[in-house]
C-alpha positions as CSV (number, residue, x, y, z in Angstrom):
1,X,0.0,0.0,0.0
2,X,1.2,3.5,-0.8
3,X,2.4,5.7,2.0
4,X,0.2,8.4,0.5
5,X,-3.5,7.7,1.0
6,X,-4.7,10.8,-0.9
7,X,-3.4,13.2,-3.4
8,X,-3.8,15.9,-0.7
9,X,-1.3,14.0,1.6
10,X,1.1,13.7,-1.3
11,X,0.8,17.4,-2.2
12,X,1.5,18.4,1.4
13,X,4.6,16.2,1.5
14,X,5.9,17.9,-1.6
15,X,5.1,21.4,-0.2
16,X,7.1,20.5,3.0
17,X,10.0,19.1,1.0
18,X,10.1,22.3,-1.1
19,X,9.9,24.7,1.9
20,X,12.4,22.7,4.0
21,X,14.9,22.4,1.2
22,X,14.7,26.2,0.3
23,X,15.0,27.1,4.0
24,X,18.0,24.9,4.5
25,X,19.7,26.3,1.4
26,X,19.2,29.9,2.6
27,X,20.4,29.0,6.1
28,X,23.6,27.4,4.7
29,X,22.6,24.1,6.3
30,X,22.4,22.4,2.9
31,X,24.9,22.6,0.1
32,X,23.2,25.0,-2.3
33,X,24.0,23.0,-5.4
34,X,22.7,19.9,-3.9
35,X,19.5,21.8,-2.9
36,X,19.2,23.0,-6.5
37,X,19.1,19.5,-7.7
38,X,16.4,18.6,-5.2
39,X,14.2,21.6,-6.1
40,X,14.7,21.1,-9.9
41,X,13.4,17.6,-9.6
42,X,10.4,18.6,-7.4
43,X,9.1,20.9,-10.1
44,X,7.7,17.8,-11.8
45,X,5.6,17.1,-8.7
46,X,3.5,20.4,-8.6
47,X,0.9,21.7,-11.0
48,X,2.5,24.3,-13.3
49,X,5.9,23.5,-12.0
50,X,7.4,22.8,-15.5
51,X,6.9,26.5,-16.4
52,X,7.3,28.1,-13.0
53,X,10.0,30.8,-13.0
54,X,11.3,30.0,-9.6
55,X,11.7,26.3,-10.4
56,X,13.2,27.2,-13.8
57,X,15.9,29.2,-12.0
58,X,17.0,25.9,-10.3
59,X,16.8,24.0,-13.6
60,X,19.1,26.6,-15.2
61,X,21.6,26.3,-12.3
62,X,21.4,22.5,-12.4
63,X,22.1,22.4,-16.1
64,X,25.2,24.5,-15.6
65,X,26.5,22.5,-12.7
66,X,25.2,18.9,-13.2
67,X,28.8,17.7,-14.1
68,X,29.9,18.3,-10.5
69,X,29.9,15.4,-8.1
70,X,27.9,16.1,-5.0
71,X,26.8,14.0,-2.0
72,X,27.3,10.3,-2.2
73,X,28.6,10.5,-5.8
74,X,31.8,11.9,-4.4
75,X,32.6,8.4,-2.9
76,X,33.2,7.1,-6.4
77,X,35.6,9.8,-7.4
78,X,39.3,9.9,-7.1
79,X,40.3,12.0,-4.1
80,X,42.9,14.1,-6.0
81,X,40.4,14.8,-8.8
82,X,37.9,16.0,-6.3
83,X,40.5,18.3,-4.6
84,X,41.4,19.8,-8.0
85,X,37.7,20.4,-8.8
86,X,36.9,21.9,-5.4
87,X,37.7,25.6,-6.3
88,X,35.4,25.4,-9.4
89,X,32.6,23.8,-7.3
90,X,33.0,26.4,-4.6
91,X,32.8,29.2,-7.2
92,X,29.7,27.6,-8.8
93,X,28.1,27.3,-5.4
94,X,28.6,31.0,-4.7
95,X,27.2,32.0,-8.1
96,X,24.2,29.7,-7.6
97,X,23.5,31.2,-4.2
98,X,23.5,34.7,-5.7
99,X,21.3,33.7,-8.6
100,X,19.0,31.3,-6.7
101,X,18.4,32.9,-3.3
102,X,15.5,35.0,-4.5
103,X,13.8,32.0,-6.0
104,X,14.3,30.2,-2.6
105,X,12.6,33.1,-0.8
106,X,9.8,33.1,-3.3
107,X,9.2,29.4,-2.8
108,X,9.2,29.8,0.9
109,X,6.5,32.5,0.6
110,X,4.4,30.3,-1.6
111,X,4.9,26.9,0.0
112,X,5.3,27.9,3.7
113,X,8.2,28.7,6.0
């Protein structure tokens, strides 16, 4: 049996995931690029998300940074290669924060803080 008994329960779960991810990104508790990937994927789960300007900001950032290893993927990379790539990842993270923070704020206003 599905964990979601109704569409309403599922929608609430998605709203919570969106707001908690955006909030964690803004607070610096979640790697911004990792959060971008989460939010870009969640746009498929909400009505109108495919054309939503806030979610499209995350899609744009993700498409520019999807070649970077993040999270568990890093376990499968050579340590020296990761170290060499780290300055580029850090720069991309900073650019993403500048470009994506307003979209995070907007999502928080719409989906709850």
